[in-house]
BADOTI-410342 format. One record per residue: x, y, z of N, C-alpha, C, O, CB in turn; residue in three letters. Coordinates in steps of 0.1 Angstrom, whole numbers, plus 5000, padded with zeros to 4 digits. Glycine has a CB too. Example, Ala and Ser with C-alpha at 12.3 -4.5 7.8 and 13.67 -1.06 7.14 Angstrom:
// residues 2
513249435078512349555078513249675078514249675085511349555090ALA/512849785071513749895071512950005079513450115080514149945057SER/
//
This chain:
// residues 60
132961066107133761186107134461206121133761206131132861316104MET/135761216121136461236134136061366140135761466134137961226131PRO/136061366154135561476161136561596160136061716161135461446176ALA/137861576158138761686157139161716143140261786141139961646165ASN/138461676133138761706119138061846115136861846111138261596109ASP/138761956117138262086116137862116101136962196098139162196121ALA/138562046092138262076077136862026074136262076065139361996069ALA/136361916080135061866078133961936086132861916083135061716081GLN/134362006097133362076105133862216108134362246118133261996119ALA/133662306098134062446100133462516111133962616116133862516087PRO/132262466116131662536127132562516140132462606149130262476130ILE/133362416140134162396152135162506153135362556165134962256151TYR/135762556142136662666143136062786148136662856156137262696129ASP/134762816144134062936149133762916164133963016171132762946141THR/133362806168133162776182134362796191134362856202132562646185LEU/135462746186136762766193137162906194137562956204137862686186VAL/136962986183137263126184136363196194136763286201137063186170GLN/135063156195134163226203134263186218134163266227132763196199GLU/134563056220134463006234135762946239135862896250133362906235HIS/136762936230137962866234137862716231136762676228138362896249GLY/138962646232138962506229138462426241139362386249140262456224ASP/137262416243136662356255137062206256137362166267135162366255VAL/137162136245137561996246138961986251139261896259137361936232LEU/139862066246141262056250141362096265142162036272142162156241ALA/140662196269140662236283140162126292140762096303139862366285THR/139062066288138461956296139461836296139661766307137161906290ALA/140061806285141061696284142261716294142661626301141561676270ARG/142761836294143861876302143461866317144261816325144362016299LYS/142261916320141861906334141661766339141961726350140461986336ALA/141161676330140961536333142361466335142461386344140161466322ALA/143361496327144661436328145261486341145961406348145561476316GLU/145161616345145761666357145061596369145761566379145561816358GLU/143761586369142961516380143461376381143561326392141461526377THR/143561306370144061166371145461156377145661066385144061106357GLN/146361246373147661246379147661266394148361196401148561346372GLN/146861366398146761386413146161276420146661236431145861516415ARG/145161206414144461096421145460976422145560916432143261046413ALA/146260956411147260846412148260876423148760786430147960836398GLU/148661006424149661036434149161016448149760966457150161176433ALA/147861056450147261046464146960906467147060866479145961126464VAL/146560826457146160686460147260586458147060466457145060646451LEU/148560636457149660546456150060486469150660556478150860626449ASP/149760366471149960296484151360216484151560146493148860196487PHE/152160236474153460166473154460236482155560176484153860156459ARG/154260356486155260426494155560366508154860266511154860576495GLY/156360436515156660386529155460386538154660486536157860466535PRO/155360296546154160286555154660326569155660276574153560146555VAL/153960426575154260466589153260396598152060406597154160626590THR/153860326608153060256617152860346630153760396636153660116622VAL/151560366633151260456645150860356656149960276654150060556641VAL/151560366667151260276678149760306683149260416682152160296690PRO/149160196688147760206693147760296705148660286713147260066696ASP/146660366706146560456718146060366729145360266727145460566716ALA/146460386741145960306753144460316754143860416753146660356766PRO/143860196756142460186757141960226771142760226780141960056753SER/140760266772140160296785140160186795140360206807138760356783ALA/140060056790140059946798141459916804141559886816139659816790GLU/142559936797143859916802144260026812145159996820144859906791SER/143660136811144060246820143360236833143760286843143660386814ALA/142260156834141460136847142060036856141560016867140060106844ALA/
//
């Protein structure tokens, strides 16, 4: 039995009415999190090179 087949599981409709569609909410949150992670971990963008700071040995 498919998980989202409400005709076969009438209790699901009652639970959705009482608590909201938790599965849809969790699915949406997971998709948004995945999109944010992909944006943050996208290393294909421009690379900024930061010059090395002078070391203590070269200053002495």
